[in-house]
N, C-alpha and C positions, 0 to 999 in steps of 0.2 A: 903720684908721679907728676913732676913738673916737666912740661914739654916746651921746646923752643919754637918761636915763630919762624917763618920763612922769610929771610932777609933777601935783598936784591941780589946779593952775591950767591946765595943758595938757589934762587930762581934761575939765575943765569947758568949755574951748574946743572939744574934740572933740565933746562932746554938744550944744553949741549948733549945731554944723555938721551933724551927722548925725541928731540927735534922740535923747533918753535911751533910748527903748525899742529903738534899734538899736545900742546900745553895750554890750558885755559885758566885765566886768572881774573877775568872780569865777572862781576856778579851776575849779570844777565846769562852769560854763558854756563855758569855753574849752577843756575837754578834747578835744572833737571837732576842734578847730582846731589841736591840738598835733602832729598826725600826718596823713600821708596813707596810701597802701597801700605805702609803701617800707619793707620789712623790719618791725622793731619799734621804729623810732626815734620819740622824743617830744621836742619842743622847745615850750615854752609861750611864747606872746606875753604882752605885759603888757596889751594891750587887743585885743578883736576889734570891728570897725566893719563895719556893713552898709549901705553908702550906697544911696540910691534914685535918684540921678540923676547925670548927668556934672558939673554944676555943684558938687555936694557933694564929689565926688572931687577936683576941681580946687582947691577952697578947702582941703581936707584936706591935699593934698600941698604946697601952699604953706606951710601951718603946719608940716609935718613937715621941709621943706626948711629953714625958718627955724630950727627947733630941733635939727636934726640927729637925727631920730628914724627909725629903719629901718621900712620898709613892705614886707610880703610880700603881694603879690596871691594870691588863692585862688580856684579854681573849685569843683568838687565834691569835690576831695580824693582823686581816684582815680589820681593820678600814681604812677609807679614809680621815680622818680629823686630824690625828695626836693625837688623844685621848689617845693612849697608849704610846706616847713617854715620856721618863723620862727627860724632858728638864731642870729640876733642879737638876738632878743626884739622889742621894738617893737610895732608894729600888725600885725595880720592884716586885710587888706582883702578881706572875703568878698563875692563878687559874686552872691550867690544872689538878690537882689531884681531883678537885670537879667535878667528871664526871659521877655520878650516877643518873639514873632515879629511884627515891625512891619509887614512887607509881603511878599507874594509877588506879584512882577510877571510874570504870565503872558505878557505881550507881548515883554518882553526876556529871559525866562527868568532872572530874578534874584530875590533875596530880601535883605530887610535884617532882621537879627536882633540881639538883644542877647546878650552873652557868657554869661549864666547860663541860656541855653535848653538843656535836655537834648537831646543829639544825636538820639536815636531820636525824641523828640517832634517835632522839626523835620523829620526825614526822613518821618515819618508824614503831616504836614501837607503836605509837597511831593508825596508819593505820592498823596494825595486829589486832587490836581490833575493826575495823570498825569505828574509830574516826578520826577526822581532827583537826591538829593543823595548821592553815593556814598561819603562819608567815614564808615565805621562801625566804629570800634575795638571790641574785645571788651566794653569797658564802656559801650557806646553808650546802654544803659538808664539809666545814671546820670551819665556824664560831661557836662561842659559844652562848648559849641562854643568858648568862650573858652579853655578848657584845652587843646583840641584845636590851636588856633592857637599857643598858647605853645609847644607841643612839636612842631609840624609833623606832626601825626598822619596816619596812613594807614588801616590796617585791611586786610582780606582783599581788597578790590576795587582796591587800588592797582595790581595787576599790569595791569589793563585800563584803568582810569579815572584813575590818578594819585593824588598825595597832596593834602592840603588846600591845598598851594601853588598847584595848578592851578585852584582854585575860589575863592580869596579875591580880590576885585577892589579893595576899598577898605575902609579902617578909620578909625573915629573913635577917637582916642587922646588920653589926658591924659598929658602929659609930667611928669616929676618937678618941674619948675618950676611946674606948675599950667596951663601953657599947653594949649590944646585945638586939635588939628589933625586934618584929614582927610589921609591918607597918599597917596592917589592919585586915581583917578576911577572912575566906574561904567561903565568901558569894557573891551572885551575886549583892546584893545591899549593899550600904555603905553610911550611913548618920550620922556618929558618929564623928563629929569634923572634923579638916583638914585632908584631904586625903593624907597621907605620902606616900602610894603606888605610887600614880600618881606623886607626886613630886620627888620620886626616878627615875622613868622612865624618860630617856632622860637627866638625870643629869651628865652623863658621868664620873662616878666615882669620882666626887667632894664632895659628901655629905656622903657617907657611902660605904661599901663593901658588896654587895649581896652575901649571902651564901646558901640560899634556896629560891626556887620560886614555888608558887602555881598558876597554870594557868588553864584557862577554856579550855574545848574541845568541839567540836560539832560533831554531826553525819556526817560521810563522804559522799560526793556525790557519786553516783553509775554510772552516765552517764556524759560523757563530749564530746564536739566537739571543734576542733581547726582549725582555718583558717588564712591564710596569704593573706593579701590584698595589692596590688601594686598601687602606685600613681605616676603621673608625676611630683609632686612637694611636698616639705615638707608642704607647707601651705594647700593644698588640703587634705592631709592626717590629718593634726591637726584640720581642720574644720569638718571633718567626725567624730572626737571623741565625741564631746559634742552632735552631732546630733543622734548618737546611743542611748544615754541616754534619749533624748528628745522624741525618738520613743517609750519609755517605756520598754526598755530592760536594764538589768543590767548584763553585762558579768562578769565572774569570774576574767578575766584578759583582759587588753587592753594596749598593748605595742607598742610604736613608735620606729622605727629604720631607720636611714639615710642609704643610699645606700653604702657610703663609709665604714661604720661600718660593714655591711653585707659582703662587699667584703674582708675586712681585715680578718674576721673570716674564710671565704672560703679559702683565701690564706694561713692562719696560719694552719688551722686544716684539709685542704683538703676535706672540705664537698662538697656535690653535691647539688647545688640549682640553678635552671635555672633562671637567671635575664635577663630581656630584656634590650636593649640599653636605653630605654626611662625610665625605672624604677628609680625613685629618692628617694622614701621613701616607708616604709611598716608598716602596722599595724598587729600585731599578736594578735588575738582575740580568747578567749576561753569562752565557755558557759558550765556551769556544773549544775547538779541537780540530781533528782531521776526519772524523767519522760521523756522518749525518745521523746514522742510527743511534749511536751513543749520545749525541746531542739531544735527539728527540726523547730518548729514554731518561736523560737527566732533567729535561724540562718537565716530563710528567712527574717524576718524583718531586721536584721543586713545587710544582702546582698543588699536589697532594698536601704537602707540608703547609703551604700558604692557606689553603682551605681550612685545614685543621687549627689554624691560629687566627681565625677571624678575617681573613681576606675577603673583601667584598666584590672584587673585580680584578681580572688580570688581562692587561692589554698586551698582545703579542705584536711586535713590530714586523710588518709583512714585507716592507721595502727598505732599501738603503736610505731612502729620503726619510721615512718615519723613524728609522733608528737615529739618524742625525738629528732629527728634531727632538727626540727624547734625550738624547745626550746633551744637546745644547741647553736644555732646561737645567740639567744638572751642573754643567760646566760653567754657565754664566750666572749661577746663583749667587756667588760671592759679589760680583759686580753690581747686580741688581739690589742686593742688601745695602751695599755702600752707597749706592745712588739714592736709596729711599730714606736714610736716616743717619744721623751721627750714631756711631757703633763702635764697639770693641770686639775684636775676635779672639776666642781662646781656642786652643788646639788639643783638646782632652783625648786621652786614650786609655781604655780599660779592656780587661778580657771581655771577649764579645758576649758572653753570657750575662755580664754585668750591665749591659747596655739599658735594659728596662729601669733598673734602679737609678742609673745615671741620668736618664731623660727626666724620670719622675722628680729626682732631687733638684735638677736645674730649674724646673718650673716652680718648685717650692721655694727655692732660694729667691727666685725672681719676685714671687709674690711677697715675700718678707721685705725685700729691699725696694720694690716698686719699679723694677725694670722689666722689659719684655725680652724675649730671646726668640731667635730663628735657628733652628739647629738642622744641620744636614752633614753628610760626610760618609766616610768609608766604613759602613757598619760592619762589613764582612771581617774586618780587622780590628774592630772595636774603636775606631778613630772617629770621633765626633767633633765637628767644628761648631762651636757654640758662639753665635753672633749676639752679642748683648746690645739691644737696641734701646737708644735713649727715649725715643717716642714721647710720652707725655711727662717723663721724669723731669724734675726741676733741675736748673743748672747747679743749684746748691747741692742737692742730693747726688747728682751725677758726679760732682767733683769732690764730694766728702764721703758719701756713703758706698759708692760703687766698689771702691778698693776692698772693702770689708766683704761684699757680696762675692767678688772674684776670689778672695781668700777662702771663703766657705766652698765655693765651687771646686777649687783645687784640693781642699781638704777631703771633700767627698770623693773626688776622683782617686786620690791616693789610698783612701780607706777601701775603695772597691778593688784595689790592686793595680791601679793605673799610675800614670805619671803625666807630667805637665804639658808635654808636647809630643805628638807622634810624628810630625813631619815639617812643621813650620820652623822649628828652632826656638831657642831662648832669646838670643839676641840682646837687645836693649831694653825691651818693655816687659819681659817676663822674669828678668833675673832676680828681682826682689822676692819672687814667690819660691825660689829654689829651696830655701830652708824647709819648706813644707814637706818636701820629699827627701831631702838629702842632708846627711849628718855633717858635723864639722870635719870628720875624717875625709869625706868626699871632697870638701872644699881645700882641704890641706894637699890631697893628691893632685887636684886639678891645678892648683897654684904651683905645685912642684913641677908639673909637666910644662905649664906655660913658661916657667922660669928657665927650664933646660932649653927650650926652643927659642925663646924671646926674652933674653935677660934684661933688656931695656924697655920691655912692654911697649913697643911701638906699633905692633901689628894688631889693627882693630881693637884698640883699648876700650875698656868700659862695656864689653859684651859678655855674656853668658854668666859671669860673676864679678863682683867688685874686687878690686885688688886688696 
């Protein structure tokens, strides 16, 4: 697709639509919008716009469609797959002014929010009313709910509560044509034609721009218990994961962490955590609910399973402060890895019983290609974040051999019944690996859907798949 540049006349029209103060065209002002958290990639747009209402977005997209100008929607810029990178130039559509929680409906356990609301801020507002919004990715303190929808986000609580797909009821969306639609209904059931709401979730801003979101809430649990279990090997820890569920317990979170990742967090943040020399891997397990006796019984069952699978120690968090410190280790691990070395992060997901084979295969692939890896993630739902660390790998090998190693990693993941991404999305950096999992028929269907919604391919081009 050949796109047009933004002329002075078009820039004048954009400013008339959005307002001069909300249009950025100088390079220094656009720097923060040239990247997200994906590696060290930089792509500058021609213009950044910050609309304040749905009508402005509608008028802007009509203009861009008419002049064939690419538009890249952007949330908080915390993504890890390059979804917010304006690789074709054009306009970055920054949604940061859409930052209001419009309504929390306590009667129907629903809320209406704008896409620029920070996830944790919304969680806190719901919690103040005794309600739970359980979608809490590691970046919850900075990421936007709109970005979570774009990537089908989950977080640690997916294992019990499900992904964001289970909580979005309805969306107001501006289509690339400028048309404004609601995708569904504010109901718990929906059997009225194709489910456009679910189609929008995970579409990474390629089909429309979300401007309002209706989500389901649930009563908040009142009791929780948190434990950190130590193991002498990655595989023993991973083997314990599915065993917990087979014992009849569904924890609210079950996270896996390698020793090196924990050590890097400790070194970076100065946390106090007593690791034994033989500790190679850890499971962070939380159980929640409303009945303390049930919670205690579940913890006993989990403890028995852990001991039967080689667990060497279980630390029960006694205080809120200790719980927060343990969670801080897990939630800041990605930042610590990124600060320690040049790296690439892959977001593999397999059936949880296949985790031992996956972690074993990852290390074997690393040995063959000469890279190290630090793995952690949502083991309870089979989602393992594989951080490939450059360490002592030569620049030549990093730039020439690594791609083959990642290909093998994804081939292993698919062979184990998994897929390429559990929650980070495909975006810009993973799209070339999609044929490992998906057939030409899949690509034909996706391109057909894209064509129906966005006939001129202006909206977040060059993402998920190549045209």
